[in-house]
N, C-alpha and C positions, 0 to 999 in steps of 0.2 A: 395649770392645766389647759391655756390657750394656747400653749407654746408645746405641747404634747400631739405625736401625728395620728392622730384620728382619722386623718383621712389618707386613703393610702398611696394617690397620686403625689400628694407632695412626700410625702416620705420615699417613695420610689425616686423622684428627682432630684430630691437632696442626696441620695444615695449613690446615685449617676453620676453628681456634678464631684462627690466624693472622690470616684474610683478615677472619672478621667483625668481628675488634678492630680491623685497617687503615679495615675502610669505619666503622664504629661512629664511630674516632674524626674522620674526615674530615666526617661528616654533624655529628656535636658541636660540632667546631671550626665551623662553617659554623652554629650555632643561637648560638653566642657572639660571634661576630661579627656576624650580621643578627639583630635579634630578629625573631619572627615578628608580625609587622604586616597579617598579613591577616586580612579583616572576615569575620563568623562565617557570611556565606553563602559568602566564597571558601572558607572552613572544611570548609564539607559540600558543597562541590562537588568536594573531591578525593575520591580512594579513601581515602591516607592521611596522614595527620598525621603530627607530632611524637610525637603517645603513642602510636601504632600504633606508630612505626619503635621507640620505645622498648621499648616491652612484646618487639619482635623482638628485640630486644638483649638486652633480661634472658631472654627464653626459649634464647637461645643460647649465653648465660652459663652459666643453668641457675637463677638466681633472678631476684628483684627486687632495689631500690637505690635510696636518695635521690640524686638530680639535683643537685649542687651548683649553686655561682653561675655557673660558666663551662661549666655543661651537662655538667660529666663529663669532658670531654675530655683536662684532665692524667692522671688518676686511667686513663682508657682508655688513654693513652701509655704510660704505665708500663706495665700488663699487658702490652700488644703488644711495648714493649721486649724486657721478662724472658722475653717466651712466642718471641721473636724470637732473644735471644741462645743460647737452649735449644737451640731447632729446631738453628738454623747448628751448637751444636755435634755434634748428635746425628748429623746429616748429614757433618761433618768427620770424625766416629768411624767412621761408616760407609765413607766410602771410604775413609782409613786401614786400616779391617780388610777391604775388598774385599766387604762383606756383596750380596748381590744381594736385588734384590724389582723386580719390573717398575715404580716410581714414580723408585727409586733407580736402574735402568739406565735413563733418560730423562736425568737429568742428566749421568754420565758416558760414554752412547755418544754423544752428541751435544754434549757439553763446554758445557752452558751453565751460565751465568755467574749468580749471585744474579738479577739483574734478572731477567734472560731467565728464571729459573726462577720465579719472582714473576709475571712477566704471564701464564707457562703456567701456573700454579693459578686467576689470577682469571678466566682464559678455559675454565678447566674445570671448576672446583668447581662453576659452576651447576647442572652436571647430578649432582651428590652433593645440593648443597640449592637445590630452586628456590628459597627465600626469598630468597636473595640477587638475583636478577632484580629482586627487589622494591625491596631495600635500594637497587640500582644507579637503577632507576628513580627514587628518592628525591633520591639523592645528586645527578643528572645534571639534576635539574629537569626530565625530559624524560619525559613519559606514553609516547612511542614507545620507548623504550627495551627492546631486548629482549635484550638480555648487555650484553658489554664495548664500550667503543669506546675510540679512543685519547684523547678528552677526560676519560675515567673515568679510564684508566691515568695518566695526566699528574697527578692528585691521588695514585692510590694506591701509582703503583710511583718514575715519575719526576716526585719534586714540588720539583724545584729546578731554574733554568735552568741552571746546567750541566749536569744530565741530560736535558736536552729530546735532544742532539745525538744522546745516546747511544739515545735512545728511538728515533729517526728510523732508526738504524741497525740496532736490534735487530728491527724490524718492514720493512727492505729487504728485498730476496729476497737477499741474501748472507749475512741472518742465519740462524744453523742452525736457527731456529722455525719460518722462512718455507719455505727450500730445503729442508726436509727433511720439508715439510709435515705440523710439528707443531699448528698452527695456519692459519687463512686469514684474509688481510688483505682486505678489501676495500673497496670506494668505498659510502657511503650513495647512496640515491638522489635524484639532483638536487644531490649535495654537490659541492664541486670539488676539487681534486689532494690539496689540502692534507690531509697526513699526520693532523692536527687530525678530522678529519671520517671517518677509515679505523672500520670496525667488524673485531672482532680477536675471531676465532671459533676454538675448541682442535676439531680433527677428531674426527669422533665413534670415530673407531678408538680414541684416546686411554681412552673413557670405559671401555672391555672391559679398561685395566689397572685397574680402583679398586677390583676385587674380590680383586685378588692372583695371577689367572689369567691367564697372558699367553697368550692364544691364539694359533692358529698361525699364522690369517692374517687380515689388515684383509677382511671379508667383501665391504666396497664392491671391494676386487682380487681377490675370486674368479674372475671371467669372465676375468682377464687372467694368473693364474699359480695354479700350483699347488706346495705346498710339502711334497717329497719327502723319504721319509730314513727316517722314524719304523721302520717294518719291511721293512728290508732282503731282499731274493732274492738267491740266488746264482747266477752266473754262470757261465760256460763263459767264461774271457779267458787269452790270452797272459801268463804273467810277468810279461815285458819289456814289456807294455802297460800293465797296472795296476801298476809298477811308474812308470813315466814319466808317467803323468796322477796319481796319487798328487804323485811328487814337481813337475809343475808345478800343480796348486793350489793349494799352500803358497805361492808366486810372486805378486804383485801386480802385477808387472811383464809380464806374458805374457797373450797369448789364449791357451786351450788347444781344438783343434780338433780333432773326431772325425768320420770320415768313411766311410762306407761305405752298403751298401742298406738299407734299411727292416728293422726285426727284429734287427739283429744285436746290440740291447742296450748302444748307444752312450749313453742316457742311465743306463742301472743301471749302467756301468761308472763313470758319473760320479758316481753316487751311493755305490757302492760305496771310489773314492778320496776323494770329501769324507768318508766316514764313518770314515777311517781319523784324517783330523783332531778328529773329533768333533763335524762339522758335516752338516747337509740341503743339499741342493740345490733352489733356487725356478726351478722351469721356465716359463718367459717366454713367453707365447703371442706370436710377434711377429706373428702374421698378426688377431687383433685389435686389435694394439695400430697396426698401419698404417691400419685402416678407420678411426683418428680423427682430429679436424681437430688443426691442430698446438697451440692452448692445450689443448685435453683432454689430448691427448697428451703432452703435458709434465707437467702437474700428476701422471698417472699413471706416469709415470716417477717424478716425485720419491717418490713414496707408495711407489713398489716398491723405491726407495733405501734410505727409511724401513723397510720389512718386513726386507730384507736387513739393514740392521745390529742393531735389535731382535733378530732371531730368528739373529744368526750364520752364516745361509746363503751359500749359493754360489749367483749366478745362473748358469741353463746355460740360451741360446736354442736351441730346437730345430726341424730343417728348416729353418733359413734360407734355404738355396735356391729354396725357394717363395717367398722372399722377395724375391731380388736382381733388380738392376734394370737391365736392361742398357745398358751405357755403351759405344761405341765398342766395342772387342772384345772387353772382358771384361763381370764382373757385380761391379755394385756392392752393398754391403750398404746397407739402408735408413737414409734419414736418422735415423732417432730412434736408430739402433745408437751413433754417435758422440754424440751427446745425452743416452745413458745415461753413454756414459764417461766424458764431462767429468763425472759427477754423482757416479761409481762407481770407487773408486780399490782395488777390493781384487780378487779373483781372478776370473776370468769364464771360461767356456764356451760354444763353440756346436759342434751337431749338423750335419753335412752328411750328404744321403742320395744324392747323384749325384757323377757324376766331377769335372763342371766347380767349379773352387775360387774362391769370390768374393773379392774386391778387399778386404784389410782392410788399412789402414793405421797404424791409433792405437798399438797395438803389438806389440811380438816375436810369433810364432806358434810354439807347439809343436805340430805337425802330426804325428798318426796315424791310417792307415787299416787298419779293421777287415774282415778276409776274414768268410766263412763258417766255422763253427767244422770241423775236418777230422773226421773219421769215429766216430773214439774217443770226441771230445768232444760228437759227437749222441747218440749211444749213451750217453752219461751223463745228458745232457740229457733222451734220453727214458724212462730209466730213473727217473731222479729227479723228473720228471713227473707219471708215470706209475706209479709201484712195481709193481703188478699184471703186468707187462709180464713174458717171459720174455724171459733174454738174446738169444736166438734174434730172435723179434719184435722187438726194440729194434734189434738190428743189421740186419733187413731193410730196417726204416723209415728208418733211416741211410743205408742203401746207395743205396735208392730215391730219396730228396727230399735233396738238398743245401740243406735248409732253414736260417736264422738261427734262433735259440733264440726271438725273440718269435713266429714261427709255429708252433712247437712248443708252447707254452705255448698260444695262443691256439687251436689245433687240437684240445688234450686237454680244455682246456674246452666248448668246441663239444661235440665227441662224447661229453663225460660228461652235458649239458645235456641231449643227445637220448636219453636212455635214463632209463626210468624206473627209481626209487630200488631196487627188488625186481629191477632186470636184473643187478646188479653195475659194475666197471671193466668201461669202453670193450675191444673187442677189437682188435686189427690192421687188420684191414678196414675197421673205422670210423672207424681213426683216419687211414688212406687218404684212405678220403672228407670226413674232417676236414680234411686237408692241402689236396688240390684246392680245397675251397672256400675258404679262406682264401685262396688265392690265385686264387681265380676273382675274389674283390671285388675284387681289384686289377688284373686284366686286362680284368671287363667293362665299364670306363670308357671303353677303348680298342679294345679287340677283343670281337669275335663267335664264339661257341662254334658248332662246326661239328658235324652227326653224322656218324657215321661209319658208312654200313648196305655200304658194300661191300670187300671183301676185293682180292688179287691175281688170283684166277681169272677177276673182273669187268671188267677193264680189257681192250681193245681196245687194243693197242698191238704195234710189233714187239718182236723178240729182245730188241736191244740196248737197250731203254727197261727192258722188263720184269727184264734181268738188271742192270741198274743201281738197279732200286727194291730189289731183293732183297738186292741188296751193301748200300746203304745203311742199309735195314733193321736188318742183322745189325752193321755198322759203329755204328749207335745205341746196341743192345743191349748190344754188350759192350765200348762206349770204352775206359770207366775201368776194364776189367781189361788189354785191351790195352795201353792207356797206360801203363800201371804193369809190366805186365810189359817190355816192352822199353823203359822209361825216356823216352817220348816227352814234350817241354817243352809247353809253352806252355797254352792253354784245351783242354780235353778236349770242349769242342762241334764239332758239323757242322754246314757252312753246306751249302745246296744252291741250283742256279739250275736253276731250269723253264723253257726256254722253246721259243717253237713257236706255231702261227698259233692264232687264238680258238679253242676249241671242240674240242682235241684231248686234252684230259684232263689238262691239270695241275694244275687245281685239286683233280678227284677222284686223282688221284696223291697227294698232299699226304694228304686224309683216309683213305686204303689205310694209307697209312705209319704215320699214327697208330694206327689200328686193328691192326697189327700189331704193333706198341710196347705195347699196350696203353694209350696215350695218353691227354688231350684235345687237339683240335687248335683253336686261336684263331685266327680270319684279322684280324687287324689294318686298323682300320676307318681309310684314310690322309685322309677328311676330318676327322676327329677328331683324327688328329696333327699333321698339318700345321696352321699357326696362323701370320695373317700379322704376327702378333706378333714381336719379333727376339728371339730365345733358346727362344720357347718350345715350337718343334719340337723341339730336342732336350730337354728337360724330360719330354715326351711320349714320344718313344722310350726316353730314360733308365726310364722310369717301366715300360715293357712289357718293356723285357729283363729288370730287376730283378726284375719278378714272376715271368718264365719262367727266373729262371738256376736256378733248382735241378733244374729239367732233367725237370719234371712234366707237361709240356705242348709240343705243338709250335707253333711262332709260326708262320703263313705269311703273306707279304706277296703280293697278289693287286696286278699293274699294276705290279709296284714300280719300272718305269721312271720313272713319276713323282717317286718320291723318290730312288732310288740313280741319277740319272742322271749324267752325265756331268761335270766339273767344266768351266769355261769359264776361257782360259785368258786372255781379253782381257776382264777386269774393266773396265766402262765406268761402274759406280755401286755403290751401297752394297750393294743389293739382290744383285748378282751376287758380290759379297765375302762377305754374309751364307751367301748359297748354298754358296757353296766350303764357308765353314765346318763348314755342317752337315753338309755331305756328308763333310768329313774323319773330322768326330766318328764317324760312320756306320759310316762305315771301320775305324775304331778299335773301336769296340762292338761290331763285327760280329765281328771277330776275337775278342775275349776273350769270348764268348759262349759258356756251358760246355752248352746245350741244344742243341735242333735246330730250325736256321732254315731256312724255306722258301721262295725268292722266285720269284715268277711273273712273264714279260716274255710282250708280243705280239713287239716287239722289241728283238732279242738285241744290237743296233748301238746303243743306248739307253744300255746300261749299260755304265758306265764302266769300263774295263780294268783300274784299281786293283781294282776288284771282284771282278771276275769272278777274277780271281790270287787271291782271297781264300776262295774257293768252294772245300771240299771236295769237290763235285762239282757239274759242269756235265752235264746232262742237256738234250738236244734232243729236241722230241717230233714226228715226221716227222709230216707231212700223211697221214692212212691211207690205203693203197693201196686198188685196186675192192675185196678179197677181203676187207680188214678193214672196209669201209665194206657191206660187204652183211651183215658179220656186227655189223655196230651196226645194220641196220635191223631184223634177226631178235630183235637184244634190246630194243630200246627200243619196237616196236610190242606193244600190251598182247597177251595170249595167247587172248583171244575173239573177237579180228579170225582169218578166215579167212585163215592166213598161205600158203596153198598155192595161191590166188587171186592173188598179189602175185609179179611176178620179183621179187626181190632184188637178184640181177646186173645186169640188166638198171638198174633205179635207181642201184644202185652206177657203173656204168658209165658213164651219160648223165649225172650230178648229180656234182661234186666237191666234198660238204658235208662238216668234220668233224661231228664225234661231235655237238657241241654241236648245231648247226644241225637235225645228223637229229633230235636229240630234239625243237625247237621246229617240225620242220614235223608230226612226227608229234604233240603237242600241238595246231596248230591244225588240223591235220585230223580231228583226234577233236571239237575244241570245234563247228565245222563240222557231223559227221556225228550229232552227238548233239543240237544248237540242229534240225537239218532232222527228225530221226528218220529218220536214211537209215544209207548201209552205208559205213563206211571202207572204200574200195577203193583202188587201182593208181591210175585216173582223178584221185581227189580227191588223193591223194598230189602228182602229178605238178603238178594245178593250185597246190595249195597252193604247193610249190618253183618254180612260173613266178613266183608273186605277190610268193615273199621274194625271187627274183633284181629283178624291175621295183623293188622296193620301194626296193630298195641301189643303184640307179641304172645297174642293168646292163639292157644294153640284148637280150641272150642267155642264154641258161641257159648258156654256154661257159663253163669255167674253173671256179676255185673259189671260194667265195661269202666274202669276207668283210667 
């Protein structure tokens, strides 16, 4: 044990001495076989001569010595053999006693033969002593030499005809040296494909191991992966899930799949399970990998496998559903995942944010779905992340926001960052705003936040509609308590369909509900949600529902018939099939949604019947009666107008306009009056309305304007 290489510096010193002696032997052997017949002019033209090289050898040995008649080759060979036996003996001793060091780990981890190890050392040691490059250049009689190549390797390591076939295998893609990217073997410029003309270079990563400090991750791979697990945070996970994931990560035969919305701590759970086995996780960025060309991608994947072996980590491909490729009616994993599994035979895990499960054939799956932590777990998370919170405040935050742990941590960090150091820890109201901001970031890509200036008294609707809105607000506010009391099963959300003519107040009613509930309302931008790419619409809608799942916002789908329309039974093309698939997905997702979702449509007959069955409330906004239209005129016209000169009842009887069109007519009349410095009176209003009818192809102003 005392002779083993526990000290990297001692091991490196001996390897360097062994390499120098081998190079010196080959050069001196050449001097003995071929006398120096160069002219004085030729000697002067060369940068290095025998005397210069001899001084370098003496310097490498630590002193001068006389050169015998055989140019010193025999003596150098004896020294090399003695040192070689010593080094090999110490390496065997280290392996027997399982001594660990970054250099020794290279031999054991990649199961390198002595010749493969010698090849790696001759490629790597010029990083330690640049004079070796000059010696390589002299030995090869090629002033263009910049490092090791196969011709030099044949002299230094594979120096017999029988060993040349071994050299070809050791430089092939199946060799551990090349397969795990310990060396790069490339053709020289203008050379043939013969292995004799290949350049052999140790990857830069290995130079970082020479000082004995095993770097966490190759810096060249930092943009593709992140090594996690040194400082592990605690999470709130079901014990059964922790046990299953921990057990599965001990197997090389399965793929662990964790599924659930963003922020649930899927990667943290994998870190926790890996830590049980004394391992870390290597989180691999599949998006960056997918952007690479195939050749570069394969080199990066091999580098990642090398890092996994060196660090003993477990690979985790996060958010793979962002990378899946739609094939037929299923999502397939990207091609590089199969390539990776061909190279990596240890445990592997993937995480999925959405509900669609990609198709994985390579290995059996251990699949777990994570849900939002229950109320008591969320309370513990709030208390742990913000210790200054009172139990009551933590409980209120947990009850109001059914958020995953990732959102809780992000909100706490954001609230703390927004306060001056002297202000102390954040309070409940600041944390509420911070939670909304974190979730707003996820919603803003696909939705627009609407203002909520109106209340129920501002609505001009019939009594049935008003009563329905009051009931919806009460049900939304108390739904969790009521469902617990009556033990109602299923999702805790409420879905509402608002139907009716354009401009009757459907969108405004949605904002009124949001205000009464104290929530933000987001209008989903269907132009951003609906995509021509197969499966992309489902992904976008999944993001919307997941971000709104905690119940902190109201989702508003205007003109939802374009998205939630009828399914077709007459499938004539792939477009019809995929449209039906998207509709089916939306049916299921809407039914499981735990928040308040409002859908509006002008064409109630266009909504699929299965959708209507899933709506908790189906509210029809009738066209305003003459009395309602007169009140709409009074409220819409600005107070500065002399309303006593306008017969609102006559306008309401004469023109069948919804509230939206009344608003447009008032605005257009105001623009005309303002531009001409005139008066906004009844004749101007009538003139404006008549023009609006003509613009919409109406021959007369009789009947409703649509």
